[in-house]
MIDOSE-1310 file (N, C-alpha, C; in nm, 2 decimals, decimal comma, always signed):
residues 234
xxxx	+3,67/+1,20/-3,79/+3,59/+1,17/-3,67/+3,51/+1,04/-3,69; +3,52/+0,94/-3,60/+3,44/+0,82/-3,62/+3,30/+0,84/-3,58; +3,21/+0,74/-3,62/+3,07/+0,75/-3,59/+3,04/+0,75/-3,44; +3,11/+0,68/-3,36/+3,09/+0,67/-3,22/+3,11/+0,80/-3,15
xxxx	+3,22/+0,87/-3,19/+3,25/+1,01/-3,13/+3,14/+1,11/-3,17; +3,10/+1,10/-3,30/+3,00/+1,19/-3,35/+2,87/+1,17/-3,28; +2,83/+1,04/-3,25/+2,71/+1,01/-3,18/+2,71/+1,06/-3,04; +2,83/+1,05/-2,97/+2,84/+1,11/-2,84/+2,82/+1,26/-2,84
xxxx	+2,88/+1,32/-2,93/+2,87/+1,47/-2,94/+2,72/+1,51/-2,96; +2,65/+1,44/-3,05/+2,51/+1,47/-3,08/+2,43/+1,45/-2,95; +2,46/+1,34/-2,88/+2,38/+1,31/-2,76/+2,41/+1,42/-2,65; +2,53/+1,46/-2,64/+2,57/+1,57/-2,55/+2,49/+1,70/-2,58
xxxx	+2,48/+1,73/-2,71/+2,41/+1,85/-2,75/+2,26/+1,84/-2,72; +2,21/+1,72/-2,74/+2,07/+1,70/-2,71/+2,04/+1,71/-2,56; +2,14/+1,66/-2,48/+2,13/+1,66/-2,34/+2,12/+1,81/-2,28; +2,19/+1,90/-2,35/+2,19/+2,04/-2,31/+2,06/+2,11/-2,36
xxxx	+2,02/+2,08/-2,48/+1,90/+2,14/-2,53/+1,77/+2,08/-2,48; +1,77/+1,95/-2,46/+1,65/+1,88/-2,41/+1,70/+1,78/-2,30; +1,73/+1,83/-2,19/+1,79/+1,75/-2,08/+1,69/+1,64/-2,04; +1,74/+1,52/-2,02/+1,66/+1,41/-1,97/+1,66/+1,42/-1,82
xxxx	+1,54/+1,40/-1,76/+1,53/+1,41/-1,61/+1,50/+1,28/-1,55; +1,54/+1,27/-1,42/+1,52/+1,15/-1,34/+1,37/+1,14/-1,31; +1,31/+1,03/-1,32/+1,17/+1,01/-1,29/+1,15/+1,00/-1,14; +1,26/+0,98/-1,07/+1,26/+0,97/-0,92/+1,26/+1,10/-0,85
xxxx	+1,36/+1,19/-0,89/+1,38/+1,31/-0,82/+1,38/+1,44/-0,91; +1,36/+1,42/-1,04/+1,36/+1,53/-1,14/+1,49/+1,59/-1,16; +1,60/+1,53/-1,12/+1,73/+1,59/-1,15/+1,77/+1,55/-1,29; +1,87/+1,62/-1,34/+1,92/+1,59/-1,48/+1,99/+1,46/-1,48
xxxx	+1,96/+1,38/-1,58/+2,04/+1,25/-1,60/+2,16/+1,28/-1,69; +2,27/+1,21/-1,65/+2,39/+1,22/-1,72/+2,42/+1,09/-1,80; +2,52/+1,10/-1,88/+2,56/+0,99/-1,97/+2,57/+0,86/-1,89; +2,50/+0,75/-1,94/+2,51/+0,63/-1,87/+2,39/+0,60/-1,77
xxxx	+2,32/+0,71/-1,74/+2,20/+0,70/-1,65/+2,08/+0,68/-1,74; +1,99/+0,59/-1,70/+1,87/+0,56/-1,77/+1,75/+0,57/-1,68; +1,66/+0,66/-1,70/+1,53/+0,68/-1,64/+1,54/+0,73/-1,49; +1,63/+0,68/-1,41/+1,65/+0,73/-1,28/+1,80/+0,76/-1,26
xxxx	+1,84/+0,86/-1,18/+1,98/+0,89/-1,16/+2,04/+0,79/-1,07; +2,17/+0,80/-1,06/+2,25/+0,70/-0,98/+2,21/+0,71/-0,83; +2,18/+0,84/-0,78/+2,14/+0,85/-0,64/+2,01/+0,78/-0,62; +1,91/+0,80/-0,70/+1,78/+0,74/-0,68/+1,79/+0,59/-0,69
xxxx	+1,88/+0,54/-0,78/+1,89/+0,39/-0,80/+1,95/+0,33/-0,67; +2,04/+0,41/-0,60/+2,09/+0,36/-0,48/+2,00/+0,37/-0,36; +1,91/+0,47/-0,37/+1,82/+0,50/-0,26/+1,68/+0,44/-0,27; +1,65/+0,39/-0,39/+1,51/+0,33/-0,41/+1,49/+0,22/-0,31
xxxx	+1,38/+0,21/-0,24/+1,36/+0,11/-0,13/+1,32/-0,03/-0,19; +1,42/-0,11/-0,21/+1,40/-0,25/-0,25/+1,34/-0,33/-0,13; +1,24/-0,41/-0,15/+1,19/-0,49/-0,04/+1,28/-0,61/+0,00; +1,36/-0,66/-0,10/+1,44/-0,78/-0,08/+1,36/-0,90/-0,04
xxxx	+1,23/-0,90/-0,07/+1,15/-1,01/-0,05/+1,19/-1,11/-0,16; +1,16/-1,24/-0,14/+1,18/-1,34/-0,24/+1,07/-1,45/-0,24; +1,09/-1,55/-0,33/+0,99/-1,66/-0,34/+1,04/-1,78/-0,26; +1,13/-1,76/-0,17/+1,18/-1,88/-0,09/+1,14/-1,87/+0,05
xxxx	+1,11/-1,75/+0,10/+1,07/-1,74/+0,24/+0,94/-1,65/+0,25; +0,87/-1,67/+0,36/+0,75/-1,59/+0,39/+0,78/-1,44/+0,40; +0,69/-1,36/+0,34/+0,71/-1,22/+0,35/+0,58/-1,15/+0,37; +0,58/-1,01/+0,39/+0,46/-0,94/+0,42/+0,35/-0,94/+0,31
xxxx	+0,40/-0,96/+0,18/+0,30/-0,97/+0,07/+0,22/-1,10/+0,08; +0,29/-1,21/+0,12/+0,22/-1,34/+0,14/+0,11/-1,32/+0,24; +0,14/-1,25/+0,35/+0,04/-1,24/+0,46/-0,08/-1,16/+0,43; -0,07/-1,07/+0,32/-0,19/-1,00/+0,27/-0,30/-1,10/+0,23
xxxx	-0,26/-1,21/+0,18/-0,36/-1,30/+0,12/-0,40/-1,42/+0,21; -0,34/-1,43/+0,33/-0,37/-1,54/+0,42/-0,52/-1,54/+0,45; -0,58/-1,66/+0,44/-0,73/-1,67/+0,47/-0,82/-1,61/+0,36; -0,77/-1,56/+0,25/-0,85/-1,50/+0,15/-0,85/-1,58/+0,02
xxxx	-0,74/-1,62/-0,03/-0,73/-1,69/-0,15/-0,61/-1,79/-0,14; -0,62/-1,89/-0,23/-0,52/-2,00/-0,23/-0,42/-1,97/-0,33; -0,30/-1,92/-0,30/-0,19/-1,89/-0,39/-0,07/-1,97/-0,34; +0,03/-1,99/-0,43/+0,15/-2,05/-0,38/+0,25/-1,96/-0,32
xxxx	+0,26/-1,84/-0,37/+0,36/-1,74/-0,31/+0,34/-1,61/-0,38; +0,38/-1,50/-0,30/+0,37/-1,37/-0,35/+0,50/-1,29/-0,32; +0,52/-1,18/-0,39/+0,64/-1,10/-0,36/+0,62/-0,96/-0,44; +0,70/-0,86/-0,39/+0,70/-0,73/-0,46/+0,85/-0,69/-0,47
xxxx	+0,87/-0,60/-0,56/+1,01/-0,55/-0,59/+1,04/-0,43/-0,50; +0,95/-0,33/-0,49/+0,99/-0,21/-0,42/+0,88/-0,18/-0,31; +0,92/-0,10/-0,21/+0,83/-0,05/-0,12/+0,77/+0,08/-0,18; +0,64/+0,10/-0,15/+0,57/+0,22/-0,20/+0,53/+0,30/-0,08
xxxx	+0,57/+0,43/-0,07/+0,53/+0,51/+0,04/+0,46/+0,64/-0,01; +0,39/+0,71/+0,07/+0,32/+0,83/+0,03/+0,41/+0,93/-0,04; +0,53/+0,95/+0,01/+0,62/+1,04/-0,06/+0,75/+0,96/-0,07; +0,80/+0,96/-0,20/+0,93/+0,89/-0,22/+0,95/+0,86/-0,36
xxxx	+1,07/+0,80/-0,39/+1,11/+0,77/-0,53/+1,01/+0,67/-0,60; +0,97/+0,57/-0,53/+0,88/+0,47/-0,59/+0,75/+0,53/-0,64; +0,69/+0,62/-0,55/+0,57/+0,68/-0,59/+0,59/+0,77/-0,71; +0,70/+0,84/-0,72/+0,72/+0,93/-0,83/+0,74/+0,85/-0,96
xxxx	+0,81/+0,74/-0,95/+0,83/+0,65/-1,07/+0,70/+0,59/-1,12; +0,62/+0,54/-1,03/+0,50/+0,48/-1,07/+0,40/+0,58/-1,12; +0,40/+0,70/-1,07/+0,32/+0,81/-1,12/+0,35/+0,84/-1,26; +0,48/+0,85/-1,30/+0,52/+0,88/-1,43/+0,48/+0,76/-1,52
xxxx	+0,50/+0,64/-1,47/+0,46/+0,52/-1,55/+0,31/+0,52/-1,59; +0,23/+0,55/-1,49/+0,08/+0,54/-1,51/+0,02/+0,66/-1,58; +0,07/+0,78/-1,54/-0,01/+0,90/-1,58/+0,07/+1,00/-1,66; +0,20/+0,98/-1,69/+0,28/+1,07/-1,76/+0,33/+1,01/-1,90
xxxx	+0,26/+0,91/-1,94/+0,30/+0,85/-2,07/+0,44/+0,80/-2,08; +0,48/+0,73/-1,98/+0,62/+0,68/-1,97/+0,62/+0,53/-1,96; +0,57/+0,45/-2,06/+0,56/+0,31/-2,04/+0,70/+0,24/-2,03; +0,81/+0,31/-2,08/+0,94/+0,25/-2,08/+0,99/+0,23/-1,93
xxxx	+0,93/+0,29/-1,84/+0,96/+0,26/-1,70/+0,93/+0,12/-1,66; +0,82/+0,07/-1,71/+0,79/-0,07/-1,69/+0,89/-0,17/-1,75; +0,94/-0,13/-1,86/+1,05/-0,21/-1,92/+1,18/-0,21/-1,83; +1,21/-0,09/-1,78/+1,33/-0,07/-1,70/+1,32/-0,15/-1,57
xxxx	+1,20/-0,14/-1,50/+1,18/-0,21/-1,38/+1,18/-0,36/-1,40; +1,11/-0,40/-1,51/+1,10/-0,55/-1,54/+1,24/-0,61/-1,57; +1,32/-0,53/-1,64/+1,46/-0,58/-1,67/+1,54/-0,59/-1,54; +1,52/-0,49/-1,45/+1,60/-0,49/-1,33/+1,56/-0,61/-1,24
xxxx	+1,43/-0,62/-1,21/+1,39/-0,73/-1,13/+1,40/-0,87/-1,19; +1,38/-0,87/-1,32/+1,39/-1,00/-1,40/+1,53/-1,05/-1,39; +1,63/-0,96/-1,39/+1,77/-1,01/-1,38/+1,80/-1,07/-1,24; +1,74/-1,01/-1,14/+1,75/-1,06/-1,00/+1,69/-1,20/-1,00
xxxx	+1,57/-1,22/-1,05/+1,50/-1,35/-1,05/+1,58/-1,45/-1,13; +1,64/-1,41/-1,24/+1,72/-1,51/-1,32/+1,85/-1,55/-1,24; +1,91/-1,45/-1,18/+2,04/-1,48/-1,11/+2,02/-1,57/-0,99; +1,90/-1,55/-0,92/+1,87/-1,63/-0,80/+1,80/-1,76/-0,83
xxxx	+1,76/-1,78/-0,96/+1,69/-1,90/-0,99/+1,55/-1,91/-0,95; +1,48/-1,80/-0,91/+1,35/-1,80/-0,86/+1,25/-1,80/-0,98; +1,13/-1,86/-0,95/+1,02/-1,87/-1,05/+1,06/-1,94/-1,18; +1,16/-2,03/-1,17/+1,20/-2,10/-1,29/+1,10/-2,20/-1,35
xxxx	+1,01/-2,24/-1,26/+0,91/-2,33/-1,31/+0,78/-2,27/-1,36; +0,77/-2,14/-1,36/+0,65/-2,07/-1,41/+0,63/-2,09/-1,56; +0,51/-2,13/-1,59/+0,47/-2,15/-1,73/+0,43/-2,02/-1,81; +0,35/-1,94/-1,74/+0,31/-1,82/-1,81/+0,29/-1,70/-1,71
xxxx	+0,31/-1,58/-1,77/+0,29/-1,46/-1,69/+0,16/-1,39/-1,75; +0,08/-1,35/-1,65/-0,05/-1,29/-1,69/-0,06/-1,15/-1,62; -0,08/-1,04/-1,69/-0,10/-0,91/-1,63/-0,24/-0,89/-1,58; -0,25/-0,81/-1,47/-0,39/-0,76/-1,44/-0,43/-0,66/-1,55
xxxx	-0,55/-0,69/-1,61/-0,59/-0,61/-1,72/-0,65/-0,47/-1,68; -0,65/-0,38/-1,78/-0,72/-0,26/-1,77/-0,86/-0,27/-1,84; -0,96/-0,20/-1,80/-1,08/-0,19/-1,87/-1,05/-0,13/-2,01; -1,13/-0,17/-2,11/-1,10/-0,12/-2,24/-1,11/+0,03/-2,26
xxxx	-1,20/+0,09/-2,18/-1,21/+0,24/-2,18/-1,08/+0,31/-2,13; -1,03/+0,26/-2,02/-0,91/+0,32/-1,96/-0,79/+0,29/-2,05; -0,79/+0,17/-2,11/-0,68/+0,14/-2,20/-0,68/+0,23/-2,32; -0,79/+0,26/-2,37/-0,80/+0,36/-2,49/-0,75/+0,49/-2,45
xxxx	-0,79/+0,54/-2,33/-0,75/+0,67/-2,28/-0,60/+0,68/-2,26; -0,54/+0,58/-2,18/-0,40/+0,58/-2,15/-0,31/+0,54/-2,27; -0,36/+0,45/-2,35/-0,29/+0,40/-2,46/-0,20/+0,28/-2,44; -0,19/+0,24/-2,32/-0,11/+0,12/-2,28/-0,15/+0,07/-2,15
xxxx	-0,13/-0,06/-2,12/-0,14/-0,11/-1,99/+0,00/-0,10/-1,92; +0,00/-0,03/-1,81/+0,13/+0,00/-1,74/+0,21/-0,12/-1,70; +0,14/-0,24/-1,70/+0,20/-0,36/-1,66/+0,26/-0,43/-1,78; +0,23/-0,40/-1,90/+0,26/-0,47/-2,02/+0,41/-0,50/-2,03
xxxx	+0,49/-0,39/-2,04/+0,64/-0,41/-2,06/+0,70/-0,48/-1,94; +0,66/-0,44/-1,82/+0,71/-0,51/-1,70/+0,69/-0,66/-1,71; +0,57/-0,70/-1,74/+0,53/-0,84/-1,74/+0,61/-0,91/-1,85; +0,63/-0,85/-1,97/+0,70/-0,91/-2,08/+0,85/-0,93/-2,04
xxxx	+0,91/-0,84/-1,97/+1,05/-0,85/-1,93/+1,06/-0,96/-1,83; +0,97/-0,97/-1,73/+0,97/-1,07/-1,63/+0,96/-1,21/-1,70; +0,87/-1,22/-1,79/+0,85/-1,35/-1,86/+0,97/-1,39/-1,94; +1,03/-1,29/-2,01/+1,16/-1,33/-2,08/+1,27/-1,37/-1,99
xxxx	+1,27/-1,31/-1,87/+1,38/-1,34/-1,78/+1,37/-1,48/-1,72; +1,24/-1,53/-1,70/+1,22/-1,66/-1,64/+1,18/-1,76/-1,74; +1,19/-1,73/-1,87/+1,16/-1,82/-1,98/+1,02/-1,87/-1,97; +0,93/-1,78/-1,95/+0,78/-1,81/-1,94/+0,71/-1,74/-2,06
xxxx	+0,59/-1,79/-2,09/+0,51/-1,73/-2,19/+0,43/-1,61/-2,14; +0,43/-1,50/-2,21/+0,35/-1,39/-2,17/+0,21/-1,39/-2,24; +0,10/-1,39/-2,16/-0,03/-1,41/-2,21/-0,12/-1,29/-2,16; -0,16/-1,20/-2,25/-0,22/-1,08/-2,20/-0,37/-1,07/-2,24
xxxx	-0,43/-1,18/-2,29/-0,57/-1,17/-2,34/-0,66/-1,27/-2,28; -0,62/-1,32/-2,17/-0,71/-1,42/-2,10/-0,79/-1,37/-1,99; -0,75/-1,26/-1,93/-0,83/-1,19/-1,82/-0,89/-1,07/-1,88; -1,02/-1,05/-1,85/-1,09/-0,93/-1,90/-1,15/-0,86/-1,79
xxxx	-1,14/-0,73/-1,78/-1,20/-0,65/-1,68/-1,34/-0,60/-1,73; -1,44/-0,62/-1,66/-1,58/-0,60/-1,71/-1,63/-0,46/-1,68; -1,57/-0,39/-1,59/-1,62/-0,26/-1,55/-1,50/-0,16/-1,53; -1,53/-0,03/-1,56/-1,42/+0,07/-1,54/-1,44/+0,13/-1,40
xxxx	-1,38/+0,05/-1,30/-1,39/+0,10/-1,16/-1,25/+0,12/-1,10; -1,25/+0,20/-1,00/-1,12/+0,22/-0,93/-1,12/+0,13/-0,81; -1,06/+0,01/-0,83/-1,07/-0,10/-0,73/-0,95/-0,11/-0,64; -0,84/-0,05/-0,68/-0,72/-0,08/-0,61/-0,71/-0,02/-0,47
xxxx	-0,79/+0,08/-0,44/-0,78/+0,14/-0,31/-0,91/+0,11/-0,22; -1,01/+0,06/-0,28/-1,14/+0,04/-0,21/-1,18/-0,11/-0,23; -1,14/-0,19/-0,14/-1,18/-0,33/-0,14/-1,33/-0,35/-0,15; -1,40/-0,27/-0,08/-1,55/-0,29/-0,07/-1,61/-0,27/-0,21
xxxx	-1,55/-0,19/-0,29/-1,61/-0,16/-0,42/-1,61/-0,29/-0,51; -1,51/-0,37/-0,49/-1,50/-0,49/-0,56/-1,62/-0,58/-0,52; -1,64/-0,59/-0,39/-1,74/-0,68/-0,35/-1,88/-0,63/-0,38; -1,90/-0,50/-0,38/-2,03/-0,45/-0,42/-2,06/-0,48/-0,57
xxxx	-1,95/-0,47/-0,65/-1,97/-0,51/-0,79/-1,99/-0,66/-0,80; -1,92/-0,74/-0,72/-1,94/-0,88/-0,72/-2,08/-0,93/-0,70; -2,16/-0,85/-0,63/-2,30/-0,88/-0,61/-2,38/-0,89/-0,74; -2,32/-0,81/-0,84/-2,39/-0,80/-0,97/-2,33/-0,90/-1,07
xxxx	-2,20/-0,90/-1,09/-2,13/-0,98/-1,18/-1,98/-0,98/-1,14; -1,91/-1,07/-1,20/-1,77/-1,08/-1,18/-1,70/-0,96/-1,24; -1,61/-0,90/-1,16/-1,53/-0,78/-1,21/-1,43/-0,82/-1,31; -1,37/-0,94/-1,29/-1,27/-1,00/-1,39/-1,33/-1,13/-1,44
xxxx	-1,32/-1,16/-1,56/-1,36/-1,29/-1,62/-1,25/-1,35/-1,70; -1,25/-1,48/-1,70/-1,14/-1,56/-1,77/-1,19/-1,61/-1,90; -1,11/-1,58/-2,01/-1,14/-1,63/-2,14/-1,04/-1,74/-2,18; -1,08/-1,83/-2,26/-0,99/-1,94/-2,30/-0,92/-2,01/-2,19
xxxx	-1,00/-2,05/-2,09/-0,95/-2,12/-1,97/-0,86/-2,23/-2,00; -0,88/-2,30/-2,12/-0,80/-2,42/-2,15/-0,65/-2,39/-2,17; -0,63/-2,26/-2,21/-0,49/-2,22/-2,23/-0,41/-2,23/-2,10; -0,48/-2,20/-1,99/-0,41/-2,19/-1,86/-0,42/-2,32/-1,78
xxxx	-0,50/-2,41/-1,82/-0,52/-2,53/-1,74/-0,39/-2,61/-1,72; -0,37/-2,66/-1,60/-0,24/-2,74/-1,56/-0,12/-2,65/-1,57; -0,13/-2,52/-1,55/-0,02/-2,43/-1,57/+0,01/-2,36/-1,43; +0,14/-2,33/-1,42/+0,19/-2,25/-1,31/+0,19/-2,10/-1,36
xxxx	+0,11/-2,02/-1,30/+0,08/-1,88/-1,35/+0,14/-1,78/-1,26; +0,21/-1,68/-1,31/+0,25/-1,57/-1,24/+0,17/-1,45/-1,27; +0,09/-1,40/-1,18/+0,00/-1,28/-1,20/+0,08/-1,16/-1,16; +0,08/-1,06/-1,25/+0,16/-0,94/-1,22/+0,08/-0,81/-1,22
xxxx	+0,11/-0,72/-1,13/+0,04/-0,59/-1,12/+0,14/-0,48/-1,08; +0,09/-0,36/-1,07/+0,18/-0,25/-1,03/+0,20/-0,23/-0,88; +0,10/-0,19/-0,81/+0,11/-0,17/-0,67/+0,00/-0,25/-0,59; +0,04/-0,31/-0,49/-0,05/-0,38/-0,40/-0,08/-0,31/-0,27
xxxx	-0,20/-0,28/-0,25/-0,24/-0,21/-0,12/-0,33/-0,30/-0,04; -0,45/-0,31/-0,07/-0,54/-0,41/+0,01/-0,53/-0,55/-0,05; -0,49/-0,56/-0,17/-0,49/-0,69/-0,24/-0,62/-0,73/-0,30; -0,72/-0,64/-0,30/-0,85/-0,67/-0,35/-0,85/-0,70/-0,50
xxxx	-0,78/-0,62/-0,58/-0,77/-0,64/-0,72/-0,71/-0,78/-0,75; -0,60/-0,81/-0,69/-0,53/-0,93/-0,72/-0,62/-1,05/-0,67; -0,69/-1,03/-0,56/-0,78/-1,14/-0,51/-0,88/-1,17/-0,61; -0,94/-1,07/-0,67/-1,05/-1,09/-0,77/-0,99/-1,16/-0,90
xxxx	-0,87/-1,12/-0,94/-0,81/-1,18/-1,05/-0,77/-1,32/-1,03; -0,72/-1,35/-0,91/-0,69/-1,49/-0,88/-0,81/-1,58/-0,88; -0,92/-1,53/-0,83/-1,05/-1,61/-0,83/-1,09/-1,64/-0,97; -1,07/-1,54/-1,06/-1,11/-1,57/-1,20/-1,01/-1,67/-1,27
xxxx	-0,88/-1,66/-1,24/-0,78/-1,75/-1,30/-0,80/-1,89/-1,25; -0,85/-1,91/-1,13/-0,87/-2,04/-1,07/-0,99/-2,11/-1,13; -1,06/-2,05/-1,22/-1,16/-2,12/-1,29/-1,10/-2,21/-1,40; -0,97/-2,19/-1,43/-0,90/-2,28/-1,52/-0,86/-2,40/-1,43
xxxx	-0,87/-2,52/-1,47/-0,85/-2,64/-1,38/-0,70/-2,66/-1,36; -0,67/-2,70/-1,23/-0,54/-2,75/-1,19/-0,43/-2,64/-1,22; -0,46/-2,52/-1,17/-0,36/-2,42/-1,18/-0,29/-2,39/-1,05; -0,16/-2,34/-1,05/-0,09/-2,29/-0,94/-0,06/-2,14/-0,96
xxxx	-0,10/-2,06/-0,87/-0,09/-1,91/-0,90/+0,01/-1,85/-0,80; +0,10/-1,77/-0,86/+0,20/-1,69/-0,79/+0,17/-1,54/-0,82; +0,21/-1,45/-0,73/+0,18/-1,31/-0,75/+0,31/-1,23/-0,75; +0,32/-1,13/-0,84/+0,44/-1,04/-0,84/+0,39/-0,90/-0,86
xxxx	+0,44/-0,81/-0,79/+0,40/-0,67/-0,81/+0,53/-0,58/-0,82; +0,52/-0,47/-0,89/+0,63/-0,37/-0,89/+0,65/-0,32/-0,75; +0,54/-0,29/-0,68/+0,56/-0,22/-0,55/+0,45/-0,27/-0,45; +0,49/-0,25/-0,32/+0,40/-0,29/-0,21/+0,39/-0,18/-0,11
xx	+0,27/-0,15/-0,07/+0,25/-0,05/+0,04/+0,26/-0,12/+0,17; +0,36/-0,09/+0,25/+0,38/-0,16/+0,38/+0,27/-0,12/+0,48
């Protein structure tokens, strides 16, 4: 018996004893399926937005901040595959989902030639207390895969979050904090000067978090900023 056949047998035994489950619907995964089942992969709601035409994510930021373009990979609804996947990524210690989504969307970007002029990819940071509790930034692997796909540099230490606040759902909280100090601050601004920057995050709702991050990034001179998120709440 060759090694390949033995490996397949061992994998099949493990699948029976410790079945891998789909992060989208909790069904059992079979050989060849990774992280989500074939059904969920076919049903997951892709936005089909791109960086060539105007889309709903662009319109979130009109009149608020000066960015070049924005887009999202998936639609996020209150109940659905995307919500289940993102929940596992953020709260169930499954950072590999970020790698999976980044590889998937990154391949689309590479094949269509989008974002080919981006110099660096910057993730929205977590506050150090939350990072210590969670153990990882859920955007990390996603951002790295996107950067690799578009031949950009991944930079994860230039934006710093100064407070442990839940900003993604309450835009007003950001502005209340802004009265006291900046929620996000930029370090080593010279690294980003004269660069085309892609800012990445998980889910965009009001856009308040991304708006605050963009304003911090724009303290680096002569930058052009693009936005990319895993998912978008329509």
